[in-house]
HTML snippet that shows the backbone in 3Dmol.js (N, CA, C, O; Angstrom):
<script src="https://3Dmol.org/build/3Dmol-min.js"></script>
<div id="view" style="width:600px;height:400px;position:relative"></div>
<script>
const pdb = `
ATOM      1  N   MET A   1      98.498 130.313 158.173  1.00  0.00           N
ATOM      2  CA  MET A   1      98.645 131.051 156.949  1.00  0.00           C
ATOM      3  C   MET A   1     100.122 131.087 156.494  1.00  0.00           C
ATOM      4  O   MET A   1     101.060 131.071 157.291  1.00  0.00           O
ATOM      5  N   LEU A   2     100.253 131.137 155.183  1.00  0.00           N
ATOM      6  CA  LEU A   2     101.613 131.247 154.662  1.00  0.00           C
ATOM      7  C   LEU A   2     102.170 132.648 154.948  1.00  0.00           C
ATOM      8  O   LEU A   2     101.407 133.591 155.154  1.00  0.00           O
ATOM      9  N   ALA A   3     103.455 132.775 154.960  1.00  0.00           N
ATOM     10  CA  ALA A   3     104.082 134.116 155.045  1.00  0.00           C
ATOM     11  C   ALA A   3     103.664 134.875 153.770  1.00  0.00           C
ATOM     12  O   ALA A   3     103.506 134.271 152.709  1.00  0.00           O
ATOM     13  N   ILE A   4     103.493 136.160 153.880  1.00  0.00           N
ATOM     14  CA  ILE A   4     103.012 136.969 152.783  1.00  0.00           C
ATOM     15  C   ILE A   4     103.854 136.826 151.508  1.00  0.00           C
ATOM     16  O   ILE A   4     103.319 136.773 150.400  1.00  0.00           O
ATOM     17  N   LYS A   5     105.164 136.764 151.684  1.00  0.00           N
ATOM     18  CA  LYS A   5     106.023 136.595 150.535  1.00  0.00           C
ATOM     19  C   LYS A   5     105.788 135.252 149.832  1.00  0.00           C
ATOM     20  O   LYS A   5     105.730 135.186 148.604  1.00  0.00           O
ATOM     21  N   GLN A   6     105.658 134.204 150.614  1.00  0.00           N
ATOM     22  CA  GLN A   6     105.404 132.900 150.040  1.00  0.00           C
ATOM     23  C   GLN A   6     104.057 132.868 149.336  1.00  0.00           C
ATOM     24  O   GLN A   6     103.918 132.277 148.266  1.00  0.00           O
ATOM     25  N   GLU A   7     103.063 133.512 149.949  1.00  0.00           N
ATOM     26  CA  GLU A   7     101.725 133.546 149.338  1.00  0.00           C
ATOM     27  C   GLU A   7     101.739 134.334 148.027  1.00  0.00           C
ATOM     28  O   GLU A   7     101.107 133.934 147.050  1.00  0.00           O
ATOM     29  N   ALA A   8     102.457 135.445 148.013  1.00  0.00           N
ATOM     30  CA  ALA A   8     102.579 136.268 146.789  1.00  0.00           C
ATOM     31  C   ALA A   8     103.285 135.469 145.701  1.00  0.00           C
ATOM     32  O   ALA A   8     102.828 135.456 144.558  1.00  0.00           O
ATOM     33  N   LEU A   9     104.371 134.812 146.025  1.00  0.00           N
ATOM     34  CA  LEU A   9     105.084 133.990 145.038  1.00  0.00           C
ATOM     35  C   LEU A   9     104.228 132.863 144.515  1.00  0.00           C
ATOM     36  O   LEU A   9     104.255 132.573 143.319  1.00  0.00           O
ATOM     37  N   ARG A  10     103.471 132.222 145.376  1.00  0.00           N
ATOM     38  CA  ARG A  10     102.598 131.142 144.954  1.00  0.00           C
ATOM     39  C   ARG A  10     101.533 131.661 143.991  1.00  0.00           C
ATOM     40  O   ARG A  10     101.245 131.017 142.982  1.00  0.00           O
ATOM     41  N   ALA A  11     100.939 132.837 144.298  1.00  0.00           N
ATOM     42  CA  ALA A  11      99.917 133.416 143.421  1.00  0.00           C
ATOM     43  C   ALA A  11     100.485 133.773 142.096  1.00  0.00           C
ATOM     44  O   ALA A  11      99.832 133.571 141.073  1.00  0.00           O
ATOM     45  N   ILE A  12     101.690 134.302 142.069  1.00  0.00           N
ATOM     46  CA  ILE A  12     102.343 134.684 140.788  1.00  0.00           C
ATOM     47  C   ILE A  12     102.699 133.434 139.990  1.00  0.00           C
ATOM     48  O   ILE A  12     102.505 133.394 138.775  1.00  0.00           O
ATOM     49  N   ASN A  13     103.217 132.421 140.670  1.00  0.00           N
ATOM     50  CA  ASN A  13     103.650 131.199 139.960  1.00  0.00           C
ATOM     51  C   ASN A  13     102.439 130.462 139.362  1.00  0.00           C
ATOM     52  O   ASN A  13     102.624 129.713 138.403  1.00  0.00           O
ATOM     53  N   GLU A  14     101.237 130.630 139.867  1.00  0.00           N
ATOM     54  CA  GLU A  14     100.061 129.997 139.344  1.00  0.00           C
ATOM     55  C   GLU A  14      99.568 130.658 138.042  1.00  0.00           C
ATOM     56  O   GLU A  14      98.746 130.085 137.326  1.00  0.00           O
ATOM     57  N   LEU A  15     100.065 131.845 137.747  1.00  0.00           N
ATOM     58  CA  LEU A  15      99.679 132.557 136.528  1.00  0.00           C
ATOM     59  C   LEU A  15     100.408 132.020 135.350  1.00  0.00           C
ATOM     60  O   LEU A  15     101.501 131.475 135.503  1.00  0.00           O
ATOM     61  N   PRO A  16      99.828 132.155 134.124  1.00  0.00           N
ATOM     62  CA  PRO A  16     100.545 131.730 132.932  1.00  0.00           C
ATOM     63  C   PRO A  16     101.788 132.586 132.704  1.00  0.00           C
ATOM     64  O   PRO A  16     101.872 133.713 133.192  1.00  0.00           O
ATOM     65  N   ASP A  17     102.729 132.058 131.977  1.00  0.00           N
ATOM     66  CA  ASP A  17     104.004 132.779 131.727  1.00  0.00           C
ATOM     67  C   ASP A  17     103.832 134.053 130.954  1.00  0.00           C
ATOM     68  O   ASP A  17     104.663 134.953 131.074  1.00  0.00           O
ATOM     69  N   ASP A  18     102.778 134.170 130.157  1.00  0.00           N
ATOM     70  CA  ASP A  18     102.578 135.370 129.359  1.00  0.00           C
ATOM     71  C   ASP A  18     101.680 136.419 130.042  1.00  0.00           C
ATOM     72  O   ASP A  18     101.149 137.312 129.382  1.00  0.00           O
ATOM     73  N   THR A  19     101.524 136.302 131.329  1.00  0.00           N
ATOM     74  CA  THR A  19     100.703 137.248 132.078  1.00  0.00           C
ATOM     75  C   THR A  19     101.347 138.617 132.143  1.00  0.00           C
ATOM     76  O   THR A  19     102.553 138.731 132.361  1.00  0.00           O
ATOM     77  N   ASP A  20     100.541 139.666 131.953  1.00  0.00           N
ATOM     78  CA  ASP A  20     101.114 140.988 132.010  1.00  0.00           C
ATOM     79  C   ASP A  20     101.155 141.523 133.439  1.00  0.00           C
ATOM     80  O   ASP A  20     100.574 140.928 134.347  1.00  0.00           O
ATOM     81  N   ILE A  21     101.839 142.642 133.634  1.00  0.00           N
ATOM     82  CA  ILE A  21     102.081 143.188 134.965  1.00  0.00           C
ATOM     83  C   ILE A  21     100.763 143.610 135.630  1.00  0.00           C
ATOM     84  O   ILE A  21     100.633 143.516 136.850  1.00  0.00           O
ATOM     85  N   GLU A  22      99.828 144.053 134.872  1.00  0.00           N
ATOM     86  CA  GLU A  22      98.527 144.456 135.438  1.00  0.00           C
ATOM     87  C   GLU A  22      97.826 143.283 136.088  1.00  0.00           C
ATOM     88  O   GLU A  22      97.275 143.426 137.179  1.00  0.00           O
ATOM     89  N   GLU A  23      97.833 142.122 135.445  1.00  0.00           N
ATOM     90  CA  GLU A  23      97.202 140.942 136.020  1.00  0.00           C
ATOM     91  C   GLU A  23      97.984 140.468 137.275  1.00  0.00           C
ATOM     92  O   GLU A  23      97.372 140.009 138.240  1.00  0.00           O
ATOM     93  N   ILE A  24      99.288 140.574 137.261  1.00  0.00           N
ATOM     94  CA  ILE A  24     100.064 140.213 138.449  1.00  0.00           C
ATOM     95  C   ILE A  24      99.712 141.154 139.603  1.00  0.00           C
ATOM     96  O   ILE A  24      99.506 140.698 140.728  1.00  0.00           O
ATOM     97  N   MET A  25      99.642 142.440 139.341  1.00  0.00           N
ATOM     98  CA  MET A  25      99.323 143.372 140.376  1.00  0.00           C
ATOM     99  C   MET A  25      97.903 143.132 140.909  1.00  0.00           C
ATOM    100  O   MET A  25      97.661 143.214 142.113  1.00  0.00           O
ATOM    101  N   TYR A  26      96.972 142.836 139.999  1.00  0.00           N
ATOM    102  CA  TYR A  26      95.582 142.553 140.443  1.00  0.00           C
ATOM    103  C   TYR A  26      95.555 141.290 141.305  1.00  0.00           C
ATOM    104  O   TYR A  26      94.868 141.259 142.326  1.00  0.00           O
ATOM    105  N   ARG A  27      96.274 140.277 140.919  1.00  0.00           N
ATOM    106  CA  ARG A  27      96.280 139.055 141.702  1.00  0.00           C
ATOM    107  C   ARG A  27      96.846 139.299 143.080  1.00  0.00           C
ATOM    108  O   ARG A  27      96.321 138.759 144.053  1.00  0.00           O
ATOM    109  N   LEU A  28      97.891 140.086 143.202  1.00  0.00           N
ATOM    110  CA  LEU A  28      98.472 140.418 144.497  1.00  0.00           C
ATOM    111  C   LEU A  28      97.530 141.234 145.351  1.00  0.00           C
ATOM    112  O   LEU A  28      97.468 141.060 146.568  1.00  0.00           O
ATOM    113  N   TYR A  29      96.785 142.138 144.697  1.00  0.00           N
ATOM    114  CA  TYR A  29      95.748 142.944 145.371  1.00  0.00           C
ATOM    115  C   TYR A  29      94.691 142.022 145.998  1.00  0.00           C
ATOM    116  O   TYR A  29      94.301 142.206 147.152  1.00  0.00           O
ATOM    117  N   ILE A  30      94.238 141.036 145.228  1.00  0.00           N
ATOM    118  CA  ILE A  30      93.207 140.101 145.705  1.00  0.00           C
ATOM    119  C   ILE A  30      93.749 139.279 146.862  1.00  0.00           C
ATOM    120  O   ILE A  30      93.033 139.056 147.839  1.00  0.00           O
ATOM    121  N   VAL A  31      94.991 138.823 146.779  1.00  0.00           N
ATOM    122  CA  VAL A  31      95.657 138.088 147.852  1.00  0.00           C
ATOM    123  C   VAL A  31      95.649 138.921 149.142  1.00  0.00           C
ATOM    124  O   VAL A  31      95.340 138.418 150.222  1.00  0.00           O
ATOM    125  N   ASP A  32      95.996 140.204 149.001  1.00  0.00           N
ATOM    126  CA  ASP A  32      96.033 141.088 150.129  1.00  0.00           C
ATOM    127  C   ASP A  32      94.667 141.270 150.763  1.00  0.00           C
ATOM    128  O   ASP A  32      94.546 141.247 151.988  1.00  0.00           O
ATOM    129  N   LYS A  33      93.638 141.451 149.949  1.00  0.00           N
ATOM    130  CA  LYS A  33      92.283 141.641 150.448  1.00  0.00           C
ATOM    131  C   LYS A  33      91.781 140.390 151.161  1.00  0.00           C
ATOM    132  O   LYS A  33      91.119 140.489 152.194  1.00  0.00           O
ATOM    133  N   ILE A  34      92.087 139.227 150.622  1.00  0.00           N
ATOM    134  CA  ILE A  34      91.685 137.963 151.280  1.00  0.00           C
ATOM    135  C   ILE A  34      92.396 137.847 152.627  1.00  0.00           C
ATOM    136  O   ILE A  34      91.753 137.495 153.616  1.00  0.00           O
ATOM    137  N   ARG A  35      93.675 138.125 152.700  1.00  0.00           N
ATOM    138  CA  ARG A  35      94.419 138.047 153.946  1.00  0.00           C
ATOM    139  C   ARG A  35      93.811 138.975 154.988  1.00  0.00           C
ATOM    140  O   ARG A  35      93.632 138.586 156.142  1.00  0.00           O
ATOM    141  N   LYS A  36      93.487 140.221 154.575  1.00  0.00           N
ATOM    142  CA  LYS A  36      92.909 141.187 155.505  1.00  0.00           C
ATOM    143  C   LYS A  36      91.515 140.729 155.985  1.00  0.00           C
ATOM    144  O   LYS A  36      91.153 140.938 157.143  1.00  0.00           O
ATOM    145  N   GLY A  37      90.758 140.116 155.098  1.00  0.00           N
ATOM    146  CA  GLY A  37      89.457 139.608 155.492  1.00  0.00           C
ATOM    147  C   GLY A  37      89.600 138.456 156.471  1.00  0.00           C
ATOM    148  O   GLY A  37      88.861 138.380 157.453  1.00  0.00           O
ATOM    149  N   GLN A  38      90.531 137.571 156.216  1.00  0.00           N
ATOM    150  CA  GLN A  38      90.763 136.462 157.164  1.00  0.00           C
ATOM    151  C   GLN A  38      91.171 136.997 158.545  1.00  0.00           C
ATOM    152  O   GLN A  38      90.737 136.481 159.575  1.00  0.00           O
ATOM    153  N   LYS A  39      92.006 138.033 158.546  1.00  0.00           N
ATOM    154  CA  LYS A  39      92.452 138.594 159.815  1.00  0.00           C
ATOM    155  C   LYS A  39      91.280 139.252 160.554  1.00  0.00           C
ATOM    156  O   LYS A  39      91.179 139.139 161.776  1.00  0.00           O
ATOM    157  N   ASP A  40      90.385 139.946 159.810  1.00  0.00           N
ATOM    158  CA  ASP A  40      89.206 140.517 160.430  1.00  0.00           C
ATOM    159  C   ASP A  40      88.310 139.458 161.017  1.00  0.00           C
ATOM    160  O   ASP A  40      87.745 139.653 162.093  1.00  0.00           O
ATOM    161  N   ILE A  41      88.165 138.326 160.325  1.00  0.00           N
ATOM    162  CA  ILE A  41      87.362 137.231 160.874  1.00  0.00           C
ATOM    163  C   ILE A  41      87.987 136.707 162.154  1.00  0.00           C
ATOM    164  O   ILE A  41      87.280 136.511 163.142  1.00  0.00           O
ATOM    165  N   GLU A  42      89.296 136.474 162.163  1.00  0.00           N
ATOM    166  CA  GLU A  42      89.966 135.999 163.372  1.00  0.00           C
ATOM    167  C   GLU A  42      89.776 136.959 164.525  1.00  0.00           C
ATOM    168  O   GLU A  42      89.620 136.524 165.666  1.00  0.00           O
ATOM    169  N   ASN A  43      89.785 138.260 164.256  1.00  0.00           N
ATOM    170  CA  ASN A  43      89.666 139.291 165.305  1.00  0.00           C
ATOM    171  C   ASN A  43      88.195 139.659 165.558  1.00  0.00           C
ATOM    172  O   ASN A  43      87.909 140.607 166.290  1.00  0.00           O
ATOM    173  N   GLN A  44      87.269 138.911 164.953  1.00  0.00           N
ATOM    174  CA  GLN A  44      85.833 139.120 165.116  1.00  0.00           C
ATOM    175  C   GLN A  44      85.461 140.615 164.780  1.00  0.00           C
ATOM    176  O   GLN A  44      84.665 141.246 165.474  1.00  0.00           O
ATOM    177  N   GLN A  45      86.062 141.121 163.714  1.00  0.00           N
ATOM    178  CA  GLN A  45      85.787 142.463 163.235  1.00  0.00           C
ATOM    179  C   GLN A  45      84.954 142.391 161.936  1.00  0.00           C
ATOM    180  O   GLN A  45      85.356 142.866 160.874  1.00  0.00           O
ATOM    181  N   THR A  46      83.776 141.772 162.090  1.00  0.00           N
ATOM    182  CA  THR A  46      82.922 141.606 160.910  1.00  0.00           C
ATOM    183  C   THR A  46      81.533 142.207 161.233  1.00  0.00           C
ATOM    184  O   THR A  46      81.221 142.510 162.385  1.00  0.00           O
ATOM    185  N   LEU A  47      80.730 142.363 160.197  1.00  0.00           N
ATOM    186  CA  LEU A  47      79.397 142.862 160.317  1.00  0.00           C
ATOM    187  C   LEU A  47      78.422 141.734 160.102  1.00  0.00           C
ATOM    188  O   LEU A  47      78.707 140.797 159.357  1.00  0.00           O
ATOM    189  N   THR A  48      77.254 141.811 160.756  1.00  0.00           N
ATOM    190  CA  THR A  48      76.177 140.875 160.435  1.00  0.00           C
ATOM    191  C   THR A  48      75.508 141.278 159.150  1.00  0.00           C
ATOM    192  O   THR A  48      75.742 142.382 158.659  1.00  0.00           O
ATOM    193  N   SER A  49      74.702 140.441 158.600  1.00  0.00           N
ATOM    194  CA  SER A  49      74.012 140.783 157.349  1.00  0.00           C
ATOM    195  C   SER A  49      73.111 142.006 157.558  1.00  0.00           C
ATOM    196  O   SER A  49      73.025 142.874 156.689  1.00  0.00           O
ATOM    197  N   ALA A  50      72.442 142.070 158.712  1.00  0.00           N
ATOM    198  CA  ALA A  50      71.562 143.201 159.009  1.00  0.00           C
ATOM    199  C   ALA A  50      72.355 144.514 159.148  1.00  0.00           C
ATOM    200  O   ALA A  50      71.911 145.562 158.680  1.00  0.00           O
ATOM    201  N   GLU A  51      73.529 144.449 159.792  1.00  0.00           N
ATOM    202  CA  GLU A  51      74.351 145.616 159.930  1.00  0.00           C
ATOM    203  C   GLU A  51      74.838 146.121 158.549  1.00  0.00           C
ATOM    204  O   GLU A  51      74.856 147.322 158.277  1.00  0.00           O
ATOM    205  N   LEU A  52      75.216 145.187 157.718  1.00  0.00           N
ATOM    206  CA  LEU A  52      75.671 145.542 156.409  1.00  0.00           C
ATOM    207  C   LEU A  52      74.529 146.151 155.573  1.00  0.00           C
ATOM    208  O   LEU A  52      74.728 147.140 154.869  1.00  0.00           O
ATOM    209  N   LYS A  53      73.380 145.569 155.658  1.00  0.00           N
ATOM    210  CA  LYS A  53      72.221 146.085 154.940  1.00  0.00           C
ATOM    211  C   LYS A  53      71.915 147.523 155.412  1.00  0.00           C
ATOM    212  O   LYS A  53      71.658 148.392 154.579  1.00  0.00           O
ATOM    213  N   ASN A  54      71.937 147.780 156.701  1.00  0.00           N
ATOM    214  CA  ASN A  54      71.684 149.143 157.185  1.00  0.00           C
ATOM    215  C   ASN A  54      72.740 150.105 156.694  1.00  0.00           C
ATOM    216  O   ASN A  54      72.422 151.243 156.350  1.00  0.00           O
ATOM    217  N   GLU A  55      74.002 149.671 156.652  1.00  0.00           N
ATOM    218  CA  GLU A  55      75.068 150.515 156.199  1.00  0.00           C
ATOM    219  C   GLU A  55      74.916 150.878 154.710  1.00  0.00           C
ATOM    220  O   GLU A  55      75.149 152.016 154.302  1.00  0.00           O
ATOM    221  N   ILE A  56      74.518 149.875 153.917  1.00  0.00           N
ATOM    222  CA  ILE A  56      74.319 150.087 152.500  1.00  0.00           C
ATOM    223  C   ILE A  56      73.160 151.032 152.280  1.00  0.00           C
ATOM    224  O   ILE A  56      73.256 151.928 151.442  1.00  0.00           O
ATOM    225  N   GLU A  57      72.073 150.864 153.000  1.00  0.00           N
ATOM    226  CA  GLU A  57      70.919 151.738 152.870  1.00  0.00           C
ATOM    227  C   GLU A  57      71.220 153.210 153.223  1.00  0.00           C
ATOM    228  O   GLU A  57      70.542 154.124 152.753  1.00  0.00           O
ATOM    229  N   SER A  58      72.255 153.415 154.061  1.00  0.00           N
ATOM    230  CA  SER A  58      72.572 154.799 154.433  1.00  0.00           C
ATOM    231  C   SER A  58      73.348 155.518 153.340  1.00  0.00           C
ATOM    232  O   SER A  58      73.535 156.733 153.414  1.00  0.00           O
ATOM    233  N   TRP A  59      73.797 154.793 152.339  1.00  0.00           N
ATOM    234  CA  TRP A  59      74.558 155.427 151.276  1.00  0.00           C
ATOM    235  C   TRP A  59      73.598 156.253 150.470  1.00  0.00           C
ATOM    236  O   TRP A  59      74.001 156.896 149.501  1.00  0.00           O
TER     237      TRP A  59
END
`;
const viewer = $3Dmol.createViewer("view");
viewer.addModel(pdb, "pdb");
viewer.setStyle({}, {cartoon: {color: "spectrum"}});
viewer.zoomTo();
viewer.render();
</script>
Protein backbone atom coordinates (compact mmCIF):
# COMPACT_ATOMS: atom_id res chain seq x y z
CA MET A 1 0.00 0.00 0.00
CA LEU A 2 1.04 3.56 -0.60
CA ALA A 3 1.82 5.80 2.35
CA ILE A 4 -1.35 7.60 3.41
CA LYS A 5 -0.01 11.01 2.37
CA GLN A 6 0.88 9.74 -1.09
CA GLU A 7 -2.50 8.06 -1.45
CA ALA A 8 -4.30 11.25 -0.37
CA LEU A 9 -2.30 13.36 -2.83
CA ARG A 10 -2.99 10.90 -5.63
CA ALA A 11 -6.74 10.95 -4.88
CA ILE A 12 -6.77 14.76 -4.87
CA ASN A 13 -4.69 15.03 -8.04
CA GLU A 14 -7.18 12.80 -9.88
CA LEU A 15 -9.97 15.33 -9.25
CA PRO A 16 -10.73 18.12 -11.71
CA ASP A 17 -9.16 21.51 -10.97
CA ASP A 18 -12.55 23.09 -10.22
CA THR A 19 -13.43 20.58 -7.49
CA ASP A 20 -14.81 22.11 -4.32
CA ILE A 21 -13.55 21.39 -0.79
CA GLU A 22 -16.54 19.17 0.02
CA GLU A 23 -15.70 16.81 -2.84
CA ILE A 24 -12.05 16.71 -1.76
CA MET A 25 -13.05 15.90 1.81
CA TYR A 26 -15.46 13.21 0.61
CA ARG A 27 -12.78 11.65 -1.59
CA LEU A 28 -10.34 11.53 1.34
CA TYR A 29 -13.06 10.00 3.53
CA ILE A 30 -13.56 7.23 0.96
CA VAL A 31 -9.80 6.62 0.71
CA ASP A 32 -9.68 6.28 4.52
CA LYS A 33 -12.60 3.82 4.59
CA ILE A 34 -11.04 1.69 1.86
CA ARG A 35 -7.69 1.59 3.70
CA LYS A 36 -9.44 0.58 6.93
CA GLY A 37 -11.35 -2.14 5.09
CA GLN A 38 -8.17 -3.49 3.53
CA LYS A 39 -6.52 -3.54 6.95
CA ASP A 40 -9.50 -5.44 8.40
CA ILE A 41 -9.22 -8.01 5.61
CA GLU A 42 -5.49 -8.45 6.27
CA ASN A 43 -6.21 -8.95 9.98
CA GLN A 44 -9.11 -11.30 9.23
CA GLN A 45 -11.53 -8.99 11.03
CA THR A 46 -14.46 -9.49 8.69
CA LEU A 47 -17.95 -10.93 8.92
CA THR A 48 -19.42 -13.72 6.85
CA SER A 49 -22.57 -13.01 4.85
CA ALA A 50 -24.63 -14.94 7.40
CA GLU A 51 -23.13 -13.00 10.32
CA LEU A 52 -23.85 -9.72 8.60
CA LYS A 53 -27.41 -10.77 7.80
CA ASN A 54 -28.01 -11.69 11.45
CA GLU A 55 -26.56 -8.38 12.58
CA ILE A 56 -28.78 -6.42 10.19
CA GLU A 57 -31.88 -8.34 11.27
CA SER A 58 -31.18 -7.38 14.90
CA TRP A 59 -31.53 -3.69 14.05
